[in-house]
C-alpha positions as MATLAB code, in Angstrom:
seq = 'XXXXXXXXXXXXXXXXXXXXXXXXXXXXXXXXXXXXXXXXXXXXXXXXXXXXXXXXXXXXXXXXXXXXXXXXXXXXX';
ca = [
     -74.859   15.325  -12.758;
     -77.996   16.148  -14.682;
     -78.076   19.581  -16.296;
     -80.527   22.390  -15.710;
     -82.506   23.505  -18.771;
     -82.857   27.188  -19.605;
     -85.747   28.026  -21.925;
     -85.948   31.368  -23.688;
     -87.426   33.027  -26.747;
     -84.584   35.301  -27.797;
     -85.840   38.625  -26.437;
     -83.377   41.021  -24.758;
     -84.628   39.990  -21.286;
     -84.025   36.335  -22.193;
     -80.542   36.920  -23.621;
     -79.494   38.871  -20.536;
     -80.839   36.146  -18.249;
     -79.072   33.471  -20.309;
     -75.732   35.216  -19.837;
     -76.331   35.527  -16.096;
     -77.350   31.863  -15.744;
     -74.273   30.660  -17.649;
     -72.047   32.894  -15.502;
     -73.686   31.633  -12.297;
     -73.837   27.893  -12.864;
     -71.416   27.340  -15.732;
     -71.993   26.543  -19.386;
     -71.426   22.830  -18.803;
     -74.233   22.659  -16.250;
     -77.049   24.078  -18.353;
     -78.720   23.198  -21.634;
     -79.936   26.310  -23.465;
     -83.134   25.941  -25.498;
     -84.299   28.843  -27.663;
     -87.963   27.941  -28.164;
     -88.385   30.797  -30.604;
     -86.076   28.915  -32.970;
     -86.900   25.334  -31.902;
     -90.674   25.400  -31.523;
     -90.759   21.609  -31.109;
     -89.523   22.158  -27.529;
     -92.533   24.286  -26.467;
     -94.588   21.256  -25.392;
     -91.634   19.859  -23.436;
     -91.249   23.207  -21.678;
     -94.967   23.326  -20.859;
     -94.916   19.752  -19.564;
     -92.030   20.747  -17.293;
     -94.158   23.534  -15.807;
     -92.783   26.501  -17.742;
     -95.426   29.258  -17.889;
     -93.235   32.084  -19.189;
     -89.752   32.636  -20.502;
     -87.023   33.049  -19.541;
     -87.240   30.068  -17.203;
     -84.778   27.638  -15.677;
     -85.801   24.051  -14.950;
     -83.508   22.558  -12.314;
     -82.382   18.918  -12.303;
     -84.869   18.262   -9.469;
     -87.726   19.604  -11.623;
     -88.213   22.991   -9.991;
     -89.135   25.739  -12.445;
     -87.612   29.146  -11.804;
     -89.378   31.841  -13.811;
     -86.962   34.719  -14.310;
     -87.870   38.361  -14.962;
     -90.989   37.818  -17.095;
     -90.206   38.217  -20.786;
     -93.124   36.474  -22.535;
     -95.819   33.985  -21.610;
     -95.548   30.543  -23.150;
     -98.874   31.282  -24.873;
     -97.348   34.344  -26.562;
     -94.430   32.267  -27.773;
     -96.805   29.653  -29.198;
     -98.784   32.298  -31.083;
];
């Protein structure tokens, strides 16, 4: 099974959402990407349709934006 990808920037909203996502779908089913620390993943996130973080990209390509923390543009800045 392909994993979901959870993008975040490390803010308190993102960390809380990360914990909830891991509890809901299991650590083995999600790849966590902290784009504040790994800025090389910002373009990949944007190309996947991520407009703000925290966001979960499902294996089918759906993007679930969760409790707006920061726009992708703010993270790039």
